[in-house]
C-alpha positions in Angstrom: -38.6 23.9 -39.4 -39.5 20.3 -40.4 -35.8 19.3 -40.0 -35.8 20.7 -36.4 -39.0 18.9 -35.6 -37.6 15.6 -37.0 -34.4 16.0 -34.9 -36.4 16.7 -31.8 -38.5 13.7 -32.5 -35.4 11.5 -32.9 -34.0 12.8 -29.6 -37.2 12.1 -27.8 -37.4 8.6 -29.3 -33.8 7.9 -28.2 -34.7 9.0 -24.6 -37.8 6.7 -24.6 -35.8 3.7 -25.8 -33.1 4.2 -23.2 -35.1 5.7 -20.4 -34.4 2.7 -18.1 -30.6 2.9 -18.7 -30.6 6.7 -18.2 -32.5 6.3 -14.9 -30.1 3.6 -13.7 -27.1 5.7 -14.5 -28.6 8.7 -12.7 -29.4 6.5 -9.6 -25.8 5.1 -9.7 -24.3 8.5 -9.9 -26.5 9.7 -7.0 -25.5 6.8 -4.8 -21.8 7.2 -5.8 -21.9 10.9 -5.1 -23.0 10.2 -1.5 -20.2 7.6 -0.9 -17.0 9.5 -0.5 -15.1 6.4 0.3 -16.0 4.9 -3.1 -14.9 8.1 -4.8 -11.6 7.9 -2.9 -11.2 4.3 -4.1 -11.7 5.2 -7.7 -9.2 8.1 -7.3 -6.7 5.6 -5.8 -7.0 3.1 -8.6 -7.0 5.7 -11.3 -3.9 7.3 -9.8 -2.0 4.0 -9.9 -3.3 3.1 -13.4 -2.3 6.5 -14.8 1.1 6.2 -13.1 1.6 2.8 -14.7 0.5 3.9 -18.2 2.7 7.0 -18.2 5.8 5.3 -16.6 7.8 5.6 -19.7 7.2 9.3 -19.9 7.6 10.3 -16.2 10.2 7.9 -14.9 13.5 9.8 -14.6 15.6 6.7 -15.0 13.7 4.1 -17.1 17.0 2.1 -17.7 17.0 1.3 -13.9 14.2 -1.2 -14.5 16.8 -3.6 -15.8 20.1 -5.0 -14.5 21.8 -1.6 -13.9 24.2 -1.0 -11.1 25.3 2.4 -9.8 27.2 1.4 -6.6 28.4 5.0 -6.1 24.8 6.0 -5.6 23.9 3.0 -3.5 21.2 3.4 -0.8 20.9 7.2 -1.1 17.9 8.7 0.7 15.0 10.6 -1.0 16.2 13.7 -2.8 15.4 15.9 -5.8 17.4 13.5 -8.1 15.8 10.4 -6.6 12.4 11.2 -5.0 12.1 7.7 -3.5 15.8 7.2 -2.9 17.9 4.4 -4.4 18.1 0.7 -3.7 21.0 -1.6 -2.9 22.3 -1.5 -6.4 22.0 2.3 -6.8 18.9 2.1 -8.9 16.2 4.8 -8.7 13.3 3.4 -6.5 10.8 5.9 -8.0 11.4 4.7 -11.5 11.1 1.1 -10.5 7.9 1.7 -8.5 6.3 3.4 -11.5 7.0 0.4 -13.8 6.0 -1.9 -11.0 2.5 -0.4 -11.3 2.2 -1.9 -14.8 3.1 -5.3 -13.5 0.6 -5.3 -10.7 -2.3 -4.0 -12.8 -1.5 -6.6 -15.5 -1.5 -9.4 -13.0 -4.8 -8.3 -11.5 -6.6 -7.9 -14.9 -5.2 -11.2 -16.4 -5.8 -13.3 -13.3 -9.3 -12.1 -12.5 -10.3 -12.0 -16.2 -9.1 -15.6 -16.8 -10.7 -16.9 -13.6 -14.0 -15.3 -14.7 -13.7 -16.8 -18.2 -13.3 -20.3 -16.6 -15.8 -19.8 -13.7 -18.7 -18.2 -15.6 -19.5 -21.1 -18.0 -19.0 -23.7 -15.3 -21.1 -21.8 -12.8 -23.9 -21.3 -15.3 -23.9 -25.0 -16.3 -23.8 -26.2 -12.7 -26.6 -23.9 -11.6 -28.9 -24.3 -14.6 -28.3 -27.8 -16.1 -27.9 -29.5 -12.7 -27.8 -33.3 -12.4 -24.6 -35.3 -13.0 -23.0 -32.3 -14.7 -23.5 -30.2 -11.6 -22.2 -32.9 -9.3 -19.0 -33.3 -11.4 -18.3 -29.6 -11.6 -18.9 -29.0 -7.9 -16.8 -32.0 -6.8 -13.9 -30.7 -8.8 -14.5 -27.2 -7.5 -14.7 -28.4 -3.9 -11.3 -30.0 -4.2 -9.7 -26.6 -5.1 -11.8 -24.6 -2.6 -10.8 -27.0 0.3 -7.2 -25.8 0.0 -6.6 -22.3 1.7 -6.2 -19.5 -0.9 -2.6 -18.8 0.0 -1.4 -22.4 0.3 -2.6 -23.5 -3.2 -0.8 -20.7 -5.1 2.3 -21.3 -3.0 2.3 -25.0 -4.0 1.6 -24.4 -7.7 4.1 -21.6 -8.0 6.7 -23.5 -6.0 6.2 -26.5 -8.3 6.4 -24.6 -11.5 9.3 -22.3 -10.5 9.6 -18.6 -9.7 8.4 -16.3 -12.5 5.5 -13.9 -13.1 3.9 -16.2 -15.6 3.8 -19.1 -13.1 2.5 -16.8 -10.4 -0.4 -15.7 -12.6 -1.1 -19.4 -13.5 -1.1 -20.3 -9.8 -3.5 -17.5 -9.0 -5.9 -18.4 -11.8 -6.0 -22.0 -10.6 -6.8 -20.6 -7.1 -9.5 -18.1 -8.0 -11.8 -19.7 -10.6 -13.5 -22.2 -8.2 -14.9 -19.4 -6.1 -16.6 -17.8 -9.0 -18.2 -21.1 -9.9 -19.7 -21.5 -6.5 -20.9 -17.9 -6.3 -22.5 -17.9 -9.8 -24.1 -21.4 -9.3 -25.9 -20.2 -6.2 -27.2 -17.1 -7.9 -28.3 -19.0 -11.0 -30.2 -21.5 -8.9 -32.3 -18.7 -7.5 -32.9 -16.9 -10.8 -33.8 -19.9 -12.9 -37.0 -20.3 -10.9 -38.3 -16.9 -12.1 -41.4 -16.9 -14.4 -39.6 -15.2 -17.3 -37.1 -18.0 -17.4 -39.8 -20.6 -17.6 -41.6 -18.6 -20.3 -38.4 -18.5 -22.4 -38.0 -22.2 -21.9 -41.6 -22.7 -23.1 -40.8 -20.8 -26.3 -38.1 -23.4 -27.1 -35.0 -21.3 -26.5 -31.7 -23.3 -26.3 -30.0 -23.8 -22.9 -26.9 -21.9 -24.0 -29.1 -18.9 -25.0 -31.0 -19.0 -21.8 -27.8 -19.2 -19.7 -25.9 -16.4 -21.4 -28.8 -14.1 -22.5 -31.2 -14.4 -19.5 -29.6 -16.0 -16.5 -26.1 -14.4 -16.6 -27.2 -10.7 -16.8 -29.5 -11.3 -13.8 -27.0 -13.2 -11.7 -23.8 -11.2 -12.3 -24.2 -8.5 -9.6 -22.5 -10.4 -6.8 -19.9 -11.7 -9.3 -18.9 -8.1 -10.3 -18.6 -7.0 -6.7 -16.5 -10.0 -5.8 -14.3 -9.7 -8.9 -13.6 -6.0 -8.1 -12.5 -6.9 -4.5 -10.5 -9.8 -5.8 -8.4 -7.5 -8.0 -6.9 -6.1 -4.8 -6.5 -9.5 -3.2 -4.7 -10.9 -6.3 -2.2 -8.0 -6.2 -1.6 -8.7 -2.5 -1.1 -12.4 -2.9 1.1 -11.9 -6.0 3.2 -9.5 -3.9 3.3 -12.0 -1.1 4.6 -14.8 -3.4 7.3 -12.5 -4.7 8.1 -11.5 -1.1 8.8 -15.1 -0.1 10.9 -15.8 -3.2 8.6 -17.9 -5.5 7.2 -15.0 -7.5 9.0 -12.5 -9.7 12.7 -12.7 -9.9 15.3 -9.9 -10.0 15.6 -7.5 -11.8 11.8 -7.3 -12.3 10.5 -4.2 -10.6 7.6 -6.1 -8.9 6.5 -4.4 -5.7 6.5 -7.5 -3.5 10.0 -8.3 -4.6 11.2 -4.8 -3.9 9.8 -4.9 -0.4 11.5 -8.2 0.2 14.9 -6.9 -1.1 14.6 -3.8 1.1 13.7 -5.6 4.4 17.4 -6.4 5.1 18.2 -2.6 5.0 15.4 -1.7 7.5 15.0 0.6 9.4 18.0 2.7 8.4 17.1 2.7 4.7 13.4 2.7 5.1 12.5 4.1 1.7 13.6 0.9 -0.1 10.6 -1.0 1.2 8.2 1.7 2.3 7.4 3.2 -1.1 6.6 0.0 -3.0 4.7 -1.2 0.1 2.7 2.1 0.1 1.7 1.6 -3.5 0.5 -1.9 -2.7 -1.6 -0.5 0.0 -3.1 2.3 -2.2 -4.1 -0.1 -5.0 -5.5 -2.9 -2.8 -7.4 -0.4 -0.6 -8.7 1.4 -3.8 -10.2 -1.8 -5.3 -11.8 -2.8 -2.0 -13.5 0.6 -1.6 -14.7 0.4 -5.2 -16.1 -3.1 -4.5 -18.1 -1.8 -1.5 -19.4 1.0 -3.7 -20.5 -1.4 -6.4 -22.3 -3.5 -3.9 -24.3 -0.4 -2.8 -25.2 0.5 -6.4 -26.0 -3.0 -7.7 -27.6 -4.6 -4.7 -30.7 -2.7 -3.5 -30.9 -4.9 -0.4 -27.6 -3.5 0.9 -29.0 0.1 0.7 -31.9 -1.0 3.1 -29.5 -1.8 5.9 
């Protein structure tokens, strides 16, 4: 009996300690449940992620990812053997689209993750420390921001040469300044709060204040923007491959597949349509998730 009472006490103690987190999760689940578009976005992204992770298992012709040619099956339409048809070299488009999902997801995660890794410390320092350090960081940031988002990656990728690695580097260079500007503005508001001044009075270091107190209370807008940027990164990467300065053959990158199939349009529509459809699904999914996160994390948006 005593053991049961002790277990019940521990459960109640756990609930008390984590009551705020539990309530926040319940509220988020409630808001999410009312937003069918956000649920649709999550389903879209999960679908593509699962497709990419299981490509080796479900792709009927995994060898067609490489430099394989089957000219006797060239440009065949969708069929039971080739659900998405074949391309100009007789390769299975379905298999290549599945493996292309891995590439697009990897590009989005690495580019946005790297841009956040650069932008967060710089944005925190500019917003909290201020002074000459802020001026230096923001002048460098303004140089990058002043160039249109599509022009800068085109210039960087064109200078470095066509490859996926260079495309990701070009996109990282393009994206990090926007996170610096966004986080700086948020930190400048939060640092005036009384609790920040109280922590400063207790003698906490600037690094501790920035990462322990300012960042958690300034990151809402950053998370929403980063989620939406995942879709934009995929779209820009596909655009760079489409114009010939991104991935190179035989890489099954969706933008490159669309570019290779355009010369066969409209008679052999499947060559470009199916990779283009997957680009649409993934980009739309991330944008819908971003909208849903904004509703959950920003109470002001729910008042509109």
